[in-house]
All heavy atoms as a GROMACS GRO file, in nm:
protein
  572
    1MET      N    1  14.856  21.133   0.227
    1MET     CA    2  14.866  21.016   0.144
    1MET      C    3  14.956  21.049   0.026
    1MET      O    4  14.941  21.153  -0.037
    1MET     CB    5  14.727  20.977   0.095
    1MET     CG    6  14.717  20.842   0.038
    1MET     SD    7  14.744  20.706   0.152
    1MET     CE    8  14.627  20.742   0.279
    2ILE      N    9  15.049  20.960   0.000
    2ILE     CA   10  15.139  20.975  -0.114
    2ILE      C   11  15.120  20.854  -0.204
    2ILE      O   12  15.110  20.741  -0.156
    2ILE     CB   13  15.286  20.982  -0.069
    2ILE    CG1   14  15.309  21.105   0.017
    2ILE    CG2   15  15.380  20.983  -0.189
    2ILE    CD1   16  15.447  21.111   0.080
    3PHE      N   17  15.116  20.876  -0.335
    3PHE     CA   18  15.108  20.768  -0.432
    3PHE      C   19  15.237  20.769  -0.514
    3PHE      O   20  15.280  20.873  -0.562
    3PHE     CB   21  14.988  20.784  -0.525
    3PHE     CG   22  14.857  20.766  -0.455
    3PHE    CD1   23  14.783  20.875  -0.414
    3PHE    CD2   24  14.808  20.639  -0.428
    3PHE    CE1   25  14.663  20.860  -0.349
    3PHE    CE2   26  14.687  20.622  -0.363
    3PHE     CZ   27  14.614  20.732  -0.323
    4GLU      N   28  15.297  20.651  -0.527
    4GLU     CA   29  15.420  20.637  -0.605
    4GLU      C   30  15.391  20.545  -0.722
    4GLU      O   31  15.326  20.442  -0.706
    4GLU     CB   32  15.528  20.575  -0.516
    4GLU     CG   33  15.657  20.545  -0.590
    4GLU     CD   34  15.756  20.472  -0.501
    4GLU    OE1   35  15.731  20.354  -0.470
    4GLU    OE2   36  15.856  20.533  -0.463
    5TYR      N   37  15.439  20.581  -0.839
    5TYR     CA   38  15.417  20.503  -0.962
    5TYR      C   39  15.549  20.450  -1.013
    5TYR      O   40  15.646  20.525  -1.025
    5TYR     CB   41  15.353  20.590  -1.070
    5TYR     CG   42  15.215  20.637  -1.031
    5TYR    CD1   43  15.198  20.751  -0.953
    5TYR    CD2   44  15.104  20.566  -1.069
    5TYR    CE1   45  15.072  20.792  -0.915
    5TYR    CE2   46  14.977  20.607  -1.033
    5TYR     CZ   47  14.963  20.720  -0.956
    5TYR     OH   48  14.838  20.761  -0.917
    6MET      N   49  15.552  20.319  -1.045
    6MET     CA   50  15.672  20.258  -1.100
    6MET      C   51  15.631  20.173  -1.220
    6MET      O   52  15.568  20.069  -1.204
    6MET     CB   53  15.740  20.169  -0.995
    6MET     CG   54  15.848  20.082  -1.050
    6MET     SD   55  16.015  20.108  -0.992
    6MET     CE   56  16.010  20.214  -0.857
    7PRO      N   57  15.665  20.218  -1.343
    7PRO     CA   58  15.632  20.137  -1.460
    7PRO      C   59  15.715  20.009  -1.463
    7PRO      O   60  15.835  20.011  -1.433
    7PRO     CB   61  15.667  20.228  -1.578
    7PRO     CG   62  15.729  20.350  -1.523
    7PRO     CD   63  15.728  20.343  -1.374
    8LEU      N   64  15.650  19.899  -1.496
    8LEU     CA   65  15.716  19.768  -1.504
    8LEU      C   66  15.672  19.701  -1.634
    8LEU      O   67  15.573  19.628  -1.635
    8LEU     CB   68  15.680  19.680  -1.384
    8LEU     CG   69  15.713  19.735  -1.246
    8LEU    CD1   70  15.647  19.653  -1.138
    8LEU    CD2   71  15.863  19.736  -1.227
    9GLY      N   72  15.740  19.728  -1.743
    9GLY     CA   73  15.701  19.673  -1.872
    9GLY      C   74  15.565  19.727  -1.914
    9GLY      O   75  15.545  19.848  -1.922
   10ALA      N   76  15.469  19.638  -1.937
   10ALA     CA   77  15.335  19.678  -1.978
   10ALA      C   78  15.245  19.704  -1.857
   10ALA      O   79  15.125  19.725  -1.872
   10ALA     CB   80  15.273  19.571  -2.066
   11SER      N   81  15.301  19.702  -1.736
   11SER     CA   82  15.225  19.723  -1.612
   11SER      C   83  15.280  19.843  -1.537
   11SER      O   84  15.386  19.895  -1.568
   11SER     CB   85  15.234  19.599  -1.523
   11SER     OG   86  15.185  19.486  -1.588
   12VAL      N   87  15.205  19.884  -1.437
   12VAL     CA   88  15.252  19.990  -1.347
   12VAL      C   89  15.222  19.946  -1.204
   12VAL      O   90  15.117  19.890  -1.176
   12VAL     CB   91  15.186  20.127  -1.380
   12VAL    CG1   92  15.037  20.123  -1.360
   12VAL    CG2   93  15.247  20.238  -1.297
   13LYS      N   94  15.319  19.969  -1.116
   13LYS     CA   95  15.302  19.939  -0.974
   13LYS      C   96  15.270  20.071  -0.904
   13LYS      O   97  15.345  20.168  -0.916
   13LYS     CB   98  15.430  19.879  -0.917
   13LYS     CG   99  15.424  19.852  -0.768
   13LYS     CD  100  15.556  19.794  -0.722
   13LYS     CE  101  15.560  19.775  -0.572
   13LYS     NZ  102  15.692  19.726  -0.527
   14VAL      N  103  15.157  20.075  -0.834
   14VAL     CA  104  15.116  20.194  -0.761
   14VAL      C  105  15.123  20.162  -0.612
   14VAL      O  106  15.063  20.066  -0.566
   14VAL     CB  107  14.974  20.240  -0.800
   14VAL    CG1  108  14.933  20.363  -0.721
   14VAL    CG2  109  14.966  20.267  -0.949
   15THR      N  110  15.198  20.243  -0.539
   15THR     CA  111  15.212  20.225  -0.395
   15THR      C  112  15.149  20.343  -0.325
   15THR      O  113  15.178  20.458  -0.356
   15THR     CB  114  15.360  20.214  -0.354
   15THR    OG1  115  15.420  20.106  -0.426
   15THR    CG2  116  15.376  20.191  -0.206
   16ALA      N  117  15.059  20.314  -0.230
   16ALA     CA  118  14.997  20.417  -0.146
   16ALA      C  119  15.071  20.417  -0.013
   16ALA      O  120  15.090  20.311   0.047
   16ALA     CB  121  14.850  20.388  -0.125
   17VAL      N  122  15.112  20.535   0.033
   17VAL     CA  123  15.186  20.547   0.158
   17VAL      C  124  15.110  20.642   0.250
   17VAL      O  125  15.077  20.754   0.210
   17VAL     CB  126  15.329  20.600   0.135
   17VAL    CG1  127  15.405  20.608   0.266
   17VAL    CG2  128  15.404  20.515   0.035
   18ASP      N  129  15.083  20.598   0.372
   18ASP     CA  130  15.019  20.682   0.473
   18ASP      C  131  15.131  20.759   0.544
   18ASP      O  132  15.215  20.700   0.610
   18ASP     CB  133  14.942  20.596   0.572
   18ASP     CG  134  14.873  20.676   0.680
   18ASP    OD1  135  14.876  20.802   0.675
   18ASP    OD2  136  14.813  20.616   0.770
   19CYS      N  137  15.133  20.889   0.529
   19CYS     CA  138  15.240  20.972   0.584
   19CYS      C  139  15.246  20.966   0.737
   19CYS      O  140  15.353  20.974   0.796
   19CYS     CB  141  15.224  21.116   0.539
   19CYS     SG  142  15.237  21.137   0.361
   20ALA      N  143  15.131  20.950   0.800
   20ALA     CA  144  15.126  20.951   0.946
   20ALA      C  145  15.186  20.824   1.006
   20ALA      O  146  15.254  20.830   1.108
   20ALA     CB  147  14.982  20.967   0.994
   21THR      N  148  15.163  20.710   0.944
   21THR     CA  149  15.208  20.583   1.001
   21THR      C  150  15.325  20.520   0.927
   21THR      O  151  15.391  20.432   0.980
   21THR     CB  152  15.093  20.480   1.002
   21THR    OG1  153  15.057  20.451   0.866
   21THR    CG2  154  14.973  20.530   1.079
   22GLY      N  155  15.346  20.561   0.802
   22GLY     CA  156  15.451  20.499   0.721
   22GLY      C  157  15.407  20.368   0.658
   22GLY      O  158  15.484  20.304   0.588
   23ALA      N  159  15.282  20.328   0.683
   23ALA     CA  160  15.230  20.204   0.626
   23ALA      C  161  15.213  20.223   0.475
   23ALA      O  162  15.184  20.333   0.428
   23ALA     CB  163  15.097  20.167   0.689
   24GLU      N  164  15.232  20.114   0.401
   24GLU     CA  165  15.217  20.123   0.257
   24GLU      C  166  15.156  19.995   0.202
   24GLU      O  167  15.164  19.889   0.264
   24GLU     CB  168  15.349  20.154   0.188
   24GLU     CG  169  15.459  20.054   0.213
   24GLU     CD  170  15.589  20.096   0.148
   24GLU    OE1  171  15.639  20.206   0.178
   24GLU    OE2  172  15.641  20.017   0.066
   25ALA      N  173  15.093  20.009   0.085
   25ALA     CA  174  15.034  19.896   0.015
   25ALA      C  175  15.049  19.923  -0.134
   25ALA      O  176  15.039  20.037  -0.178
   25ALA     CB  177  14.888  19.879   0.052
   26SER      N  178  15.072  19.815  -0.211
   26SER     CA  179  15.094  19.829  -0.355
   26SER      C  180  14.997  19.743  -0.434
   26SER      O  181  14.953  19.639  -0.388
   26SER     CB  182  15.237  19.785  -0.390
   26SER     OG  183  15.331  19.866  -0.325
   27VAL      N  184  14.968  19.790  -0.555
   27VAL     CA  185  14.888  19.714  -0.651
   27VAL      C  186  14.957  19.722  -0.786
   27VAL      O  187  15.032  19.815  -0.814
   27VAL     CB  188  14.743  19.766  -0.663
   27VAL    CG1  189  14.668  19.750  -0.532
   27VAL    CG2  190  14.740  19.910  -0.708
   28LEU      N  191  14.931  19.622  -0.871
   28LEU     CA  192  14.980  19.622  -1.008
   28LEU      C  193  14.861  19.631  -1.102
   28LEU      O  194  14.757  19.571  -1.076
   28LEU     CB  195  15.056  19.492  -1.039
   28LEU     CG  196  15.193  19.479  -0.977
   28LEU    CD1  197  15.248  19.340  -1.001
   28LEU    CD2  198  15.288  19.582  -1.034
   29GLY      N  199  14.878  19.707  -1.207
   29GLY     CA  200  14.772  19.721  -1.306
   29GLY      C  201  14.831  19.746  -1.443
   29GLY      O  202  14.952  19.771  -1.456
   30PRO      N  203  14.747  19.741  -1.545
   30PRO     CA  204  14.797  19.768  -1.680
   30PRO      C  205  14.842  19.914  -1.693
   30PRO      O  206  14.786  20.003  -1.630
   30PRO     CB  207  14.678  19.739  -1.770
   30PRO     CG  208  14.560  19.730  -1.682
   30PRO     CD  209  14.606  19.708  -1.542
   31LEU      N  210  14.942  19.936  -1.774
   31LEU     CA  211  14.998  20.069  -1.793
   31LEU      C  212  14.893  20.170  -1.838
   31LEU      O  213  14.898  20.286  -1.800
   31LEU     CB  214  15.113  20.063  -1.894
   31LEU     CG  215  15.211  20.178  -1.896
   31LEU    CD1  216  15.272  20.201  -1.759
   31LEU    CD2  217  15.321  20.151  -1.997
   32GLY      N  218  14.794  20.127  -1.915
   32GLY     CA  219  14.691  20.218  -1.966
   32GLY      C  220  14.571  20.236  -1.875
   32GLY      O  221  14.478  20.306  -1.911
   33ALA      N  222  14.572  20.175  -1.756
   33ALA     CA  223  14.459  20.187  -1.664
   33ALA      C  224  14.448  20.331  -1.614
   33ALA      O  225  14.549  20.400  -1.596
   33ALA     CB  226  14.474  20.093  -1.546
   34PRO      N  227  14.324  20.378  -1.589
   34PRO     CA  228  14.309  20.513  -1.535
   34PRO      C  229  14.379  20.528  -1.400
   34PRO      O  230  14.367  20.443  -1.313
   34PRO     CB  231  14.158  20.528  -1.520
   34PRO     CG  232  14.099  20.428  -1.614
   34PRO     CD  233  14.196  20.314  -1.617
   35GLN      N  234  14.451  20.638  -1.385
   35GLN     CA  235  14.524  20.667  -1.262
   35GLN      C  236  14.432  20.663  -1.141
   35GLN      O  237  14.468  20.609  -1.037
   35GLN     CB  238  14.591  20.804  -1.276
   35GLN     CG  239  14.672  20.845  -1.157
   35GLN     CD  240  14.740  20.980  -1.180
   35GLN    OE1  241  14.751  21.028  -1.291
   35GLN    NE2  242  14.785  21.041  -1.073
   36ARG      N  243  14.314  20.720  -1.155
   36ARG     CA  244  14.218  20.725  -1.044
   36ARG      C  245  14.182  20.585  -0.994
   36ARG      O  246  14.172  20.561  -0.874
   36ARG     CB  247  14.093  20.800  -1.090
   36ARG     CG  248  13.990  20.819  -0.982
   36ARG     CD  249  13.872  20.900  -1.027
   36ARG     NE  250  13.876  20.938  -1.168
   36ARG     CZ  251  13.771  20.964  -1.241
   36ARG    NH1  252  13.653  20.959  -1.190
   36ARG    NH2  253  13.784  20.997  -1.368
   37ASP      N  254  14.164  20.489  -1.088
   37ASP     CA  255  14.127  20.352  -1.049
   37ASP      C  256  14.240  20.284  -0.973
   37ASP      O  257  14.217  20.216  -0.873
   37ASP     CB  258  14.091  20.270  -1.173
   37ASP     CG  259  13.961  20.314  -1.237
   37ASP    OD1  260  13.885  20.391  -1.174
   37ASP    OD2  261  13.935  20.272  -1.351
   38LEU      N  262  14.363  20.301  -1.021
   38LEU     CA  263  14.477  20.239  -0.954
   38LEU      C  264  14.498  20.299  -0.815
   38LEU      O  265  14.527  20.227  -0.718
   38LEU     CB  266  14.603  20.253  -1.039
   38LEU     CG  267  14.601  20.178  -1.172
   38LEU    CD1  268  14.721  20.214  -1.255
   38LEU    CD2  269  14.593  20.028  -1.150
   39GLU      N  270  14.482  20.430  -0.803
   39GLU     CA  271  14.495  20.495  -0.672
   39GLU      C  272  14.386  20.447  -0.577
   39GLU      O  273  14.412  20.422  -0.460
   39GLU     CB  274  14.488  20.647  -0.687
   39GLU     CG  275  14.612  20.706  -0.748
   39GLU     CD  276  14.604  20.857  -0.761
   39GLU    OE1  277  14.500  20.918  -0.726
   39GLU    OE2  278  14.704  20.916  -0.808
   40ARG      N  279  14.264  20.432  -0.628
   40ARG     CA  280  14.153  20.386  -0.545
   40ARG      C  281  14.180  20.245  -0.491
   40ARG      O  282  14.160  20.217  -0.373
   40ARG     CB  283  14.023  20.388  -0.626
   40ARG     CG  284  13.900  20.349  -0.548
   40ARG     CD  285  13.775  20.355  -0.634
   40ARG     NE  286  13.785  20.287  -0.762
   40ARG     CZ  287  13.771  20.155  -0.778
   40ARG    NH1  288  13.745  20.079  -0.674
   40ARG    NH2  289  13.782  20.100  -0.898
   41LEU      N  290  14.232  20.156  -0.577
   41LEU     CA  291  14.262  20.020  -0.534
   41LEU      C  292  14.375  20.018  -0.430
   41LEU      O  293  14.366  19.947  -0.329
   41LEU     CB  294  14.302  19.935  -0.655
   41LEU     CG  295  14.190  19.896  -0.749
   41LEU    CD1  296  14.247  19.830  -0.874
   41LEU    CD2  297  14.092  19.804  -0.681
   42ALA      N  298  14.481  20.094  -0.455
   42ALA     CA  299  14.592  20.099  -0.361
   42ALA      C  300  14.548  20.156  -0.227
   42ALA      O  301  14.586  20.107  -0.121
   42ALA     CB  302  14.708  20.180  -0.420
   43LEU      N  303  14.466  20.261  -0.231
   43LEU     CA  304  14.416  20.323  -0.108
   43LEU      C  305  14.329  20.225  -0.030
   43LEU      O  306  14.343  20.212   0.092
   43LEU     CB  307  14.337  20.450  -0.141
   43LEU     CG  308  14.276  20.523  -0.023
   43LEU    CD1  309  14.383  20.566   0.076
   43LEU    CD2  310  14.197  20.644  -0.071
   44HIS      N  311  14.241  20.153  -0.099
   44HIS     CA  312  14.155  20.056  -0.032
   44HIS      C  313  14.239  19.946   0.034
   44HIS      O  314  14.214  19.906   0.148
   44HIS     CB  315  14.056  19.995  -0.131
   44HIS     CG  316  13.965  19.894  -0.069
   44HIS    ND1  317  13.863  19.928   0.017
   44HIS    CD2  318  13.963  19.759  -0.080
   44HIS    CE1  319  13.802  19.818   0.056
   44HIS    NE2  320  13.861  19.714  -0.001
   45LYS      N  321  14.340  19.898  -0.038
   45LYS     CA  322  14.427  19.794   0.017
   45LYS      C  323  14.501  19.846   0.140
   45LYS      O  324  14.514  19.775   0.240
   45LYS     CB  325  14.526  19.750  -0.091
   45LYS     CG  326  14.607  19.630  -0.053
   45LYS     CD  327  14.689  19.582  -0.172
   45LYS     CE  328  14.775  19.462  -0.135
   45LYS     NZ  329  14.855  19.416  -0.250
   46LEU      N  330  14.546  19.971   0.135
   46LEU     CA  331  14.615  20.030   0.249
   46LEU      C  332  14.521  20.046   0.368
   46LEU      O  333  14.557  20.016   0.482
   46LEU     CB  334  14.674  20.166   0.211
   46LEU     CG  335  14.745  20.243   0.322
   46LEU    CD1  336  14.860  20.163   0.380
   46LEU    CD2  337  14.794  20.377   0.269
   47GLN      N  338  14.399  20.091   0.344
   47GLN     CA  339  14.301  20.106   0.451
   47GLN      C  340  14.273  19.971   0.519
   47GLN      O  341  14.264  19.963   0.641
   47GLN     CB  342  14.172  20.167   0.399
   47GLN     CG  343  14.186  20.313   0.362
   47GLN     CD  344  14.064  20.366   0.288
   47GLN    OE1  345  13.990  20.292   0.225
   47GLN    NE2  346  14.047  20.498   0.293
   48GLN      N  347  14.260  19.866   0.438
   48GLN     CA  348  14.237  19.733   0.495
   48GLN      C  349  14.355  19.688   0.579
   48GLN      O  350  14.338  19.628   0.685
   48GLN     CB  351  14.209  19.632   0.383
   48GLN     CG  352  14.078  19.656   0.310
   48GLN     CD  353  13.960  19.656   0.405
   48GLN    OE1  354  13.943  19.565   0.484
   48GLN    NE2  355  13.878  19.759   0.396
   49ARG      N  356  14.475  19.718   0.534
   49ARG     CA  357  14.594  19.681   0.610
   49ARG      C  358  14.597  19.753   0.744
   49ARG      O  359  14.625  19.694   0.848
   49ARG     CB  360  14.720  19.714   0.530
   49ARG     CG  361  14.846  19.686   0.607
   49ARG     CD  362  14.970  19.720   0.533
   49ARG     NE  363  15.082  19.696   0.623
   49ARG     CZ  364  15.204  19.725   0.595
   49ARG    NH1  365  15.235  19.776   0.478
   49ARG    NH2  366  15.300  19.702   0.682
   50ILE      N  367  14.568  19.882   0.743
   50ILE     CA  368  14.569  19.961   0.867
   50ILE      C  369  14.462  19.910   0.963
   50ILE      O  370  14.487  19.896   1.083
   50ILE     CB  371  14.552  20.111   0.835
   50ILE    CG1  372  14.678  20.164   0.764
   50ILE    CG2  373  14.525  20.191   0.962
   50ILE    CD1  374  14.665  20.304   0.709
   51LEU      N  375  14.344  19.878   0.912
   51LEU     CA  376  14.237  19.823   0.998
   51LEU      C  377  14.279  19.690   1.059
   51LEU      O  378  14.253  19.665   1.177
   51LEU     CB  379  14.108  19.806   0.918
   51LEU     CG  380  14.034  19.935   0.883
   51LEU    CD1  381  13.916  19.904   0.791
   51LEU    CD2  382  13.986  20.005   1.009
   52ARG      N  383  14.343  19.603   0.979
   52ARG     CA  384  14.390  19.474   1.031
   52ARG      C  385  14.490  19.495   1.143
   52ARG      O  386  14.486  19.428   1.245
   52ARG     CB  387  14.456  19.394   0.919
   52ARG     CG  388  14.374  19.283   0.865
   52ARG     CD  389  14.450  19.185   0.779
   52ARG     NE  390  14.570  19.232   0.714
   52ARG     CZ  391  14.578  19.286   0.592
   52ARG    NH1  392  14.469  19.299   0.520
   52ARG    NH2  393  14.692  19.324   0.542
   53GLU      N  394  14.582  19.589   1.124
   53GLU     CA  395  14.683  19.615   1.225
   53GLU      C  396  14.622  19.674   1.352
   53GLU      O  397  14.665  19.644   1.462
   53GLU     CB  398  14.792  19.705   1.170
   53GLU     CG  399  14.879  19.634   1.068
   53GLU     CD  400  14.982  19.724   1.003
   53GLU    OE1  401  14.988  19.844   1.036
   53GLU    OE2  402  15.058  19.673   0.919
   54MET      N  403  14.519  19.758   1.335
   54MET     CA  404  14.451  19.815   1.452
   54MET      C  405  14.378  19.707   1.530
   54MET      O  406  14.366  19.715   1.652
   54MET     CB  407  14.353  19.925   1.408
   54MET     CG  408  14.422  20.051   1.362
   54MET     SD  409  14.311  20.174   1.294
   54MET     CE  410  14.193  20.196   1.423
   55ASP      N  411  14.326  19.604   1.460
   55ASP     CA  412  14.257  19.494   1.526
   55ASP      C  413  14.355  19.395   1.587
   55ASP      O  414  14.313  19.299   1.650
   55ASP     CB  415  14.167  19.420   1.427
   55ASP     CG  416  14.044  19.502   1.390
   55ASP    OD1  417  14.011  19.596   1.464
   55ASP    OD2  418  13.982  19.472   1.287
   56GLY      N  419  14.484  19.416   1.565
   56GLY     CA  420  14.584  19.327   1.620
   56GLY      C  421  14.604  19.200   1.540
   56GLY      O  422  14.669  19.107   1.584
   57LEU      N  423  14.549  19.195   1.420
   57LEU     CA  424  14.562  19.073   1.341
   57LEU      C  425  14.691  19.069   1.262
   57LEU      O  426  14.746  18.963   1.239
   57LEU     CB  427  14.442  19.059   1.245
   57LEU     CG  428  14.306  19.053   1.313
   57LEU    CD1  429  14.196  19.046   1.208
   57LEU    CD2  430  14.299  18.932   1.404
   58GLY      N  431  14.740  19.184   1.220
   58GLY     CA  432  14.866  19.187   1.145
   58GLY      C  433  14.860  19.100   1.022
   58GLY      O  434  14.759  19.093   0.955
   59ARG      N  435  14.966  19.029   0.995
   59ARG     CA  436  14.973  18.942   0.878
   59ARG      C  437  14.907  18.809   0.908
   59ARG      O  438  14.901  18.764   1.022
   59ARG     CB  439  15.118  18.914   0.840
   59ARG     CG  440  15.190  19.032   0.787
   59ARG     CD  441  15.331  18.992   0.752
   59ARG     NE  442  15.378  19.082   0.649
   59ARG     CZ  443  15.466  19.049   0.560
   59ARG    NH1  444  15.518  18.930   0.558
   59ARG    NH2  445  15.505  19.136   0.471
   60ALA      N  446  14.866  18.744   0.801
   60ALA     CA  447  14.812  18.609   0.815
   60ALA      C  448  14.926  18.516   0.857
   60ALA      O  449  15.040  18.534   0.815
   60ALA     CB  450  14.751  18.563   0.683
   61PRO      N  451  14.898  18.417   0.941
   61PRO     CA  452  15.005  18.326   0.981
   61PRO      C  453  15.060  18.250   0.861
   61PRO      O  454  14.986  18.215   0.770
   61PRO     CB  455  14.937  18.231   1.080
   61PRO     CG  456  14.792  18.248   1.059
   61PRO     CD  457  14.771  18.383   0.998
   62GLU      N  458  15.189  18.227   0.864
   62GLU     CA  459  15.253  18.154   0.755
   62GLU      C  460  15.222  18.006   0.766
   62GLU      O  461  15.204  17.953   0.876
   62GLU     CB  462  15.404  18.176   0.758
   62GLU     CG  463  15.444  18.319   0.727
   62GLU     CD  464  15.594  18.334   0.720
   62GLU    OE1  465  15.665  18.231   0.704
   62GLU    OE2  466  15.642  18.448   0.731
   63LYS      N  467  15.220  17.940   0.652
   63LYS     CA  468  15.200  17.796   0.651
   63LYS      C  469  15.329  17.730   0.701
   63LYS      O  470  15.438  17.778   0.673
   63LYS     CB  471  15.169  17.746   0.510
   63LYS     CG  472  15.038  17.797   0.457
   63LYS     CD  473  15.014  17.743   0.318
   63LYS     CE  474  14.884  17.797   0.263
   63LYS     NZ  475  14.860  17.751   0.126
   64PRO      N  476  15.317  17.620   0.774
   64PRO     CA  477  15.439  17.553   0.820
   64PRO      C  478  15.518  17.498   0.702
   64PRO      O  479  15.462  17.456   0.602
   64PRO     CB  480  15.387  17.440   0.911
   64PRO     CG  481  15.245  17.421   0.870
   64PRO     CD  482  15.197  17.553   0.816
   65THR      N  483  15.650  17.498   0.717
   65THR     CA  484  15.737  17.445   0.613
   65THR      C  485  15.725  17.293   0.612
   65THR      O  486  15.736  17.229   0.717
   65THR     CB  487  15.884  17.484   0.642
   65THR    OG1  488  15.890  17.626   0.652
   65THR    CG2  489  15.977  17.434   0.533
   66PRO      N  490  15.700  17.232   0.495
   66PRO     CA  491  15.689  17.086   0.491
   66PRO      C  492  15.823  17.021   0.522
   66PRO      O  493  15.930  17.076   0.494
   66PRO     CB  494  15.646  17.057   0.347
   66PRO     CG  495  15.683  17.178   0.270
   66PRO     CD  496  15.682  17.293   0.366
   67GLU      N  497  15.815  16.902   0.581
   67GLU     CA  498  15.938  16.830   0.613
   67GLU      C  499  15.999  16.775   0.485
   67GLU      O  500  15.929  16.738   0.392
   67GLU     CB  501  15.907  16.716   0.710
   67GLU     CG  502  15.859  16.765   0.844
   67GLU     CD  503  15.830  16.650   0.938
   67GLU    OE1  504  15.884  16.539   0.917
   67GLU    OE2  505  15.755  16.670   1.033
   68LYS      N  506  16.129  16.767   0.484
   68LYS     CA  507  16.199  16.714   0.368
   68LYS      C  508  16.163  16.567   0.349
   68LYS      O  509  16.159  16.491   0.445
   68LYS     CB  510  16.350  16.729   0.388
   68LYS     CG  511  16.423  16.769   0.266
   68LYS     CD  512  16.568  16.797   0.296
   68LYS     CE  513  16.625  16.870   0.177
   68LYS     NZ  514  16.760  16.909   0.199
   69GLY      N  515  16.131  16.530   0.225
   69GLY     CA  516  16.096  16.392   0.198
   69GLY      C  517  15.955  16.359   0.242
   69GLY      O  518  15.916  16.243   0.240
   70GLY      N  519  15.880  16.458   0.282
   70GLY     CA  520  15.743  16.435   0.328
   70GLY      C  521  15.651  16.402   0.215
   70GLY      O  522  15.689  16.399   0.098
   71ARG      N  523  15.527  16.376   0.245
   71ARG     CA  524  15.430  16.339   0.144
   71ARG      C  525  15.342  16.458   0.104
   71ARG      O  526  15.233  16.437   0.052
   71ARG     CB  527  15.344  16.224   0.194
   71ARG     CG  528  15.428  16.103   0.227
   71ARG     CD  529  15.344  15.990   0.267
   71ARG     NE  530  15.343  15.898   0.151
   71ARG     CZ  531  15.260  15.800   0.138
   71ARG    NH1  532  15.166  15.782   0.226
   71ARG    NH2  533  15.267  15.722   0.035
   72GLY      N  534  15.387  16.580   0.128
   72GLY     CA  535  15.311  16.697   0.086
   72GLY      C  536  15.310  16.704  -0.066
   72GLY      O  537  15.357  16.622  -0.133
   73GLY      N  538  15.262  16.800  -0.128
   73GLY     CA  539  15.261  16.809  -0.273
   73GLY      C  540  15.400  16.830  -0.328
   73GLY      O  541  15.500  16.810  -0.261
   74GLY      N  542  15.410  16.867  -0.451
   74GLY     CA  543  15.539  16.896  -0.511
   74GLY      C  544  15.588  17.030  -0.463
   74GLY      O  545  15.544  17.082  -0.363
   75GLY      N  546  15.681  17.084  -0.531
   75GLY     CA  547  15.730  17.216  -0.494
   75GLY      C  548  15.875  17.212  -0.456
   75GLY      O  549  15.936  17.106  -0.447
   76ILE      N  550  15.928  17.326  -0.430
   76ILE     CA  551  16.069  17.340  -0.396
   76ILE      C  552  16.078  17.398  -0.258
   76ILE      O  553  16.014  17.498  -0.226
   76ILE     CB  554  16.140  17.433  -0.497
   76ILE    CG1  555  16.129  17.375  -0.637
   76ILE    CG2  556  16.284  17.456  -0.456
   76ILE    CD1  557  16.179  17.470  -0.744
   77ILE      N  558  16.157  17.337  -0.173
   77ILE     CA  559  16.181  17.388  -0.038
   77ILE      C  560  16.305  17.476  -0.046
   77ILE      O  561  16.410  17.433  -0.090
   77ILE     CB  562  16.201  17.275   0.064
   77ILE    CG1  563  16.076  17.190   0.072
   77ILE    CG2  564  16.237  17.333   0.199
   77ILE    CD1  565  16.089  17.070   0.161
   78VAL      N  566  16.289  17.601  -0.005
   78VAL     CA  567  16.399  17.697  -0.013
   78VAL      C  568  16.455  17.719   0.123
   78VAL      O  569  16.389  17.728   0.221
   78VAL     CB  570  16.349  17.831  -0.073
   78VAL    CG1  571  16.463  17.929  -0.079
   78VAL    CG2  572  16.291  17.807  -0.209
   0.00000   0.00000   0.00000
């Protein structure tokens, strides 16, 4: 397991990488948060991702793109 830290202003992005699979997961936290807590959260997120992939679920399905001029809510279609 490798942990990578990237400071982003008053926050820090912690990425956990599984060396065997190359899978990774990231969390954001305050810059002053204990390193152990951020690593624990990133590791838990990575474990959940690996379990989902083992179950064949992968990513959650994307929501369909609303039709132009439709009656969906507001927002911007990109």
